[in-house]
N, CA and C of each residue as an Amber inpcrd file, in Angstrom:
protein
   291
  -5.8850000   3.1350000   3.5260000  -6.2780000   2.2170000   4.5620000
  -5.2560000   1.0820000   4.5930000  -4.9590000   0.6340000   5.7910000
  -3.9870000  -0.4360000   5.9870000  -4.6450000  -1.5500000   6.7900000
  -4.4570000  -2.7760000   6.3070000  -4.9980000  -3.9480000   7.0000000
  -3.8220000  -4.7350000   7.5700000  -3.8240000  -4.9090000   8.8740000
  -2.7800000  -5.6960000   9.5360000  -3.3530000  -7.0770000   9.7920000
  -2.7050000  -8.0740000   9.2230000  -3.1600000  -9.4530000   9.3750000
  -2.6150000 -10.0260000  10.6850000  -3.3050000 -11.0270000  11.2270000
  -2.8330000 -11.6990000  12.4350000  -1.5840000 -12.5090000  12.1120000
  -0.7940000 -12.7840000  13.1300000   0.4250000 -13.5770000  12.9520000
   0.0900000 -14.9610000  12.3980000  -1.0800000 -15.4630000  12.7150000
  -1.4770000 -16.8010000  12.2750000  -2.0620000 -16.8330000  10.8610000
  -2.2060000 -15.6760000  10.2280000  -2.8090000 -15.6080000   8.8950000
  -1.9330000 -16.3120000   7.8610000  -2.5630000 -17.0930000   7.0270000
  -1.8530000 -17.8140000   5.9710000  -1.8650000 -16.9900000   4.6860000
  -1.1330000 -17.4580000   3.6890000  -1.1360000 -16.7560000   2.4010000
  -2.5240000 -16.8030000   1.7700000  -3.2800000 -17.8750000   2.0190000
  -4.6650000 -17.9630000   1.5140000  -5.5520000 -16.9210000   2.1850000
  -5.3020000 -16.6520000   3.4760000  -6.0580000 -15.6180000   4.1870000
  -5.7820000 -14.2440000   3.5630000  -4.5150000 -13.9880000   3.2750000
  -4.1240000 -12.7100000   2.6630000  -4.7820000 -12.5740000   1.2910000
  -4.7830000 -13.6510000   0.5180000  -5.4270000 -13.6370000  -0.8010000
  -6.9260000 -13.3820000  -0.6800000  -7.5610000 -13.9970000   0.3190000
  -9.0020000 -13.8370000   0.5280000  -9.3500000 -12.3790000   0.8370000
  -8.6040000 -11.7790000   1.7520000  -8.8600000 -10.3850000   2.1190000
  -8.5300000  -9.4640000   0.9380000  -7.4590000  -9.7500000   0.2260000
  -7.0920000  -8.9530000  -0.9490000  -8.2000000  -9.0020000  -1.9920000
  -8.8000000 -10.1660000  -2.1690000  -9.8760000 -10.3200000  -3.1560000
 -11.0780000  -9.4580000  -2.7990000 -11.3820000  -9.3390000  -1.5110000
 -12.4910000  -8.4760000  -1.0710000 -12.2470000  -7.0470000  -1.5480000
 -11.0060000  -6.6020000  -1.4140000 -10.6420000  -5.2310000  -1.8040000
 -10.6810000  -5.0890000  -3.3260000 -10.0840000  -6.0270000  -4.0110000
 -10.0140000  -5.9740000  -5.4720000 -11.4110000  -6.0230000  -6.0810000
 -12.3050000  -6.8070000  -5.4880000 -13.6840000  -6.8830000  -5.9790000
 -14.4230000  -5.5550000  -5.8540000 -13.9250000  -4.6740000  -4.9960000
 -14.5060000  -3.3320000  -4.8510000 -13.9080000  -2.3470000  -5.8520000
 -12.9960000  -2.8400000  -6.7070000 -12.4110000  -1.9920000  -7.7340000
 -11.1510000  -1.2600000  -7.2980000 -10.5710000  -1.6720000  -6.1870000
  -9.3640000  -1.0250000  -5.6770000  -8.1660000  -1.9460000  -5.8780000
  -6.9830000  -1.3840000  -5.6820000  -5.7530000  -2.1810000  -5.7890000
  -5.1930000  -2.4240000  -4.4000000  -4.3820000  -3.4580000  -4.2880000
  -3.7490000  -3.7710000  -3.0120000  -2.2360000  -3.8540000  -3.1870000
  -1.5500000  -3.5720000  -2.1190000  -0.1030000  -3.7560000  -2.0540000
   0.1640000  -4.5780000  -0.7950000   0.6370000  -5.7940000  -0.9840000
   0.8570000  -6.7020000   0.1440000   2.3240000  -6.6820000   0.5410000
   2.5650000  -6.5230000   1.8270000   3.9160000  -6.5850000   2.3690000
   3.9510000  -7.7630000   3.3320000   4.7730000  -8.7420000   3.0070000
   4.9020000  -9.9290000   3.8550000   6.1340000  -9.7860000   4.7320000
   5.8990000  -9.6370000   6.0190000   7.0070000  -9.5450000   6.9610000
   7.4470000 -10.9260000   7.3890000   8.3480000 -10.9930000   8.3390000
   8.8380000 -12.2930000   8.7920000   7.7590000 -13.0830000   9.5150000
   6.8480000 -12.4170000  10.1870000   5.8050000 -13.1370000  10.8990000
   4.4130000 -12.6140000  10.6560000   4.3080000 -11.5170000   9.9390000
   3.0150000 -10.8720000   9.7800000   2.9380000 -10.1960000   8.4210000
   1.7310000 -10.1430000   7.8590000   1.5260000  -9.4690000   6.5800000
   0.6840000  -8.2230000   6.7710000   0.9110000  -7.2530000   5.8980000
   0.1520000  -6.0130000   5.9030000  -0.3480000  -5.7810000   4.4830000
  -1.6040000  -5.3730000   4.3640000  -2.1850000  -5.0890000   3.0640000
  -2.5020000  -3.5980000   3.0060000  -1.9100000  -2.9180000   2.0410000
  -2.2100000  -1.5100000   1.8110000  -3.2520000  -1.4070000   0.7120000
  -4.2560000  -0.5790000   0.9200000  -5.3070000  -0.3920000  -0.0800000
  -5.0110000   0.8860000  -0.8470000  -5.0130000   0.7680000  -2.1730000
  -4.7100000   1.8910000  -3.0450000  -5.9750000   2.2760000  -3.7920000
  -6.3950000   3.5180000  -3.6230000  -7.5970000   4.0040000  -4.2900000
  -8.5230000   4.6800000  -3.2990000  -9.7430000   4.9200000  -3.7380000
 -10.7480000   5.6000000  -2.9190000 -11.3040000   4.6250000  -1.8850000
 -10.7680000   4.6970000  -0.6890000 -11.1440000   3.7410000   0.3560000
 -12.5110000   4.0440000   0.9720000 -13.1450000   5.1280000   0.5570000
 -14.4940000   5.4020000   1.0710000 -15.4880000   4.3700000   0.5570000
 -15.0960000   3.6050000  -0.4570000 -15.9630000   2.5570000  -1.0190000
 -16.0060000   1.3150000  -0.1270000 -15.1440000   1.2720000   0.8670000
 -15.0370000   0.0740000   1.7040000 -15.3790000   0.4080000   3.1540000
 -16.2760000  -0.3870000   3.7130000 -16.5940000  -0.2760000   5.1330000
 -15.5710000  -1.1310000   5.8920000 -14.7530000  -0.5080000   6.7440000
 -13.7280000  -1.2700000   7.4680000 -14.2960000  -2.4480000   8.2670000
 -15.5450000  -2.3430000   8.6800000 -16.1610000  -3.4130000   9.4800000
 -16.2650000  -4.7160000   8.6870000 -16.4340000  -4.6060000   7.3570000
 -16.5150000  -5.7980000   6.5180000 -15.2140000  -6.5880000   6.5820000
 -14.1050000  -5.8600000   6.6820000 -12.7930000  -6.4990000   6.7210000
 -12.4480000  -6.9420000   8.1400000 -12.8010000  -6.1110000   9.1120000
 -12.4690000  -6.4030000  10.5120000 -13.0960000  -7.7010000  11.0120000
 -14.2180000  -8.1060000  10.4400000 -14.8900000  -9.3300000  10.9120000
 -14.1780000 -10.5980000  10.4520000 -13.2870000 -10.4660000   9.4890000
 -12.5220000 -11.6330000   9.0460000 -11.6300000 -12.0960000  10.2000000
 -11.6560000 -13.3820000  10.4770000 -10.9210000 -13.9430000  11.6210000
  -9.4100000 -13.7290000  11.5080000  -8.9030000 -13.6460000  10.2970000
  -7.4660000 -13.5250000  10.0720000  -6.9470000 -12.0890000  10.1730000
  -7.8600000 -11.1200000  10.3460000  -7.4710000  -9.7020000  10.3920000
  -7.2910000  -9.2540000  11.8320000  -6.1310000  -8.6520000  12.1030000
  -5.8740000  -8.1270000  13.4490000  -6.5280000  -6.7650000  13.6260000
  -6.2690000  -5.8550000  12.6540000  -6.8960000  -4.5310000  12.7240000
  -6.8660000  -3.8570000  11.3620000  -7.7620000  -2.8740000  11.2070000
  -7.8400000  -2.0560000   9.9970000  -7.6320000  -0.6200000  10.4240000
  -6.7050000   0.0560000   9.7510000  -6.3930000   1.4370000  10.1200000
  -6.5780000   2.3590000   8.9200000  -7.2290000   3.4730000   9.1540000
  -7.3450000   4.4890000   8.1040000  -6.0850000   5.3390000   8.1390000
  -5.6570000   5.7690000   6.9660000  -4.4710000   6.6130000   6.8710000
  -4.9510000   8.0520000   6.7520000  -4.4480000   8.9010000   7.6350000
  -4.9060000  10.2900000   7.6360000  -4.2650000  11.0940000   6.5120000
  -4.8690000  12.1950000   6.1810000  -4.4280000  13.0380000   5.0590000
  -2.9820000  13.5200000   5.1660000  -2.4830000  13.9400000   6.3490000
  -1.0810000  14.3750000   6.4110000  -0.0950000  13.3160000   5.9350000
  -0.3670000  12.0420000   6.2360000   0.5230000  10.9740000   5.7860000
   0.4740000  10.8360000   4.2730000  -0.7210000  10.9790000   3.7010000
  -0.8620000  10.9010000   2.2530000  -0.0700000  12.0260000   1.5920000
  -0.1970000  13.2310000   2.1390000   0.5150000  14.3760000   1.5730000
   2.0250000  14.1910000   1.6940000   2.4780000  13.6780000   2.8300000
   3.9100000  13.4490000   3.0150000   4.4120000  12.4180000   2.0110000
   3.6320000  11.3930000   1.7600000   4.0170000  10.3630000   0.7910000
   4.1170000  10.9660000  -0.6090000   3.1510000  11.7910000  -0.9730000
   3.1630000  12.4230000  -2.2960000   4.3890000  13.3120000  -2.4410000
   4.6940000  14.0870000  -1.4180000   5.8650000  14.9620000  -1.4690000
   7.1440000  14.1440000  -1.5980000   7.2460000  13.0570000  -0.8660000
   8.4170000  12.1840000  -0.9530000   8.5370000  11.5880000  -2.3520000
   7.4190000  11.1610000  -2.9190000   7.4070000  10.5870000  -4.2560000
   7.8920000  11.6170000  -5.2790000   7.4250000  12.8350000  -5.1650000
   7.8420000  13.8940000  -6.0870000   9.3410000  14.1440000  -5.9640000
   9.8480000  14.1780000  -4.7510000  11.2870000  14.3760000  -4.5440000
  12.1010000  13.2400000  -5.1530000  11.6080000  12.0110000  -5.0200000
  12.3100000  10.8720000  -5.5930000  12.3360000  10.9690000  -7.1130000
  11.2250000  11.3500000  -7.7230000  11.1660000  11.4860000  -9.1810000
  12.1120000  12.5820000  -9.6450000  12.1220000  13.7000000  -8.9530000
  13.0350000  14.7980000  -9.3250000  14.4880000  14.3520000  -9.2410000
  14.8250000  13.6180000  -8.1830000  16.1960000  13.1370000  -8.0250000
  16.5840000  12.2040000  -9.1620000  15.6810000  11.3100000  -9.5320000
  15.9500000  10.3890000 -10.6350000  16.1270000  11.1520000 -11.9500000
  15.2970000  12.1620000 -12.1600000  15.4010000  12.9440000 -13.3870000
  16.7360000  13.6810000 -13.4470000  17.1750000  14.2210000 -12.3290000
  18.4600000  14.9140000 -12.2940000  19.6140000  13.9530000 -12.5500000
  19.5370000  12.7590000 -11.9770000  20.5830000  11.7600000 -12.2010000
  20.6380000  11.3660000 -13.6730000  19.4870000  11.1860000 -14.2890000
  19.4510000  10.8290000 -15.7070000  19.9880000  11.9670000 -16.5690000
  19.6450000  13.1810000 -16.2100000  20.1220000  14.3450000 -16.9580000
  21.6440000  14.4400000 -16.8910000  22.2050000  14.2100000 -15.7140000
  23.6620000  14.2490000 -15.5650000  24.3160000  13.1310000 -16.3770000
  23.6970000  11.9810000 -16.4070000  24.2200000  10.8620000 -17.1820000
  24.1960000  11.1880000 -18.6760000  23.1200000  11.7840000 -19.1330000
  22.9980000  12.1590000 -20.5430000  24.0370000  13.2190000 -20.8910000
  24.2520000  14.1730000 -20.0060000  25.2550000  15.2150000 -20.2410000
  26.6340000  14.6050000 -20.3910000  26.9700000  13.6170000 -19.5480000
  28.2870000  12.9540000 -19.6200000  28.4540000  12.2250000 -20.9470000
  27.3830000  11.5960000 -21.4100000  27.4520000  10.8360000 -22.6600000
  27.6210000  11.7760000 -23.8600000  26.8660000  12.8450000 -23.8800000
  26.8240000  13.6970000 -25.0520000  27.8520000  14.8260000 -25.0530000
  28.4130000  15.0970000 -23.9210000  29.3940000  16.2120000 -23.8730000
  30.8100000  15.7180000 -23.8010000
């Protein structure tokens, strides 16, 4: 789930909304843009009713992330880890050989 904050939202507003999520036992990832902040929710978002967040005056919208995007992210993450492992392996080979 992704929460898009209004352009007028302050850092205290972002902290307030983040606390709502954290109090539900989930983690947040905040991205502060030049004029707007976005809060990504990490964990089982079925524990959160989006309406609870949408009523906050500082929130522009709440969007659920569909399964294909989650799968694409996981695949990308796996590819990144494999690439890092290969780079480390090549570095170790250079050192030891």
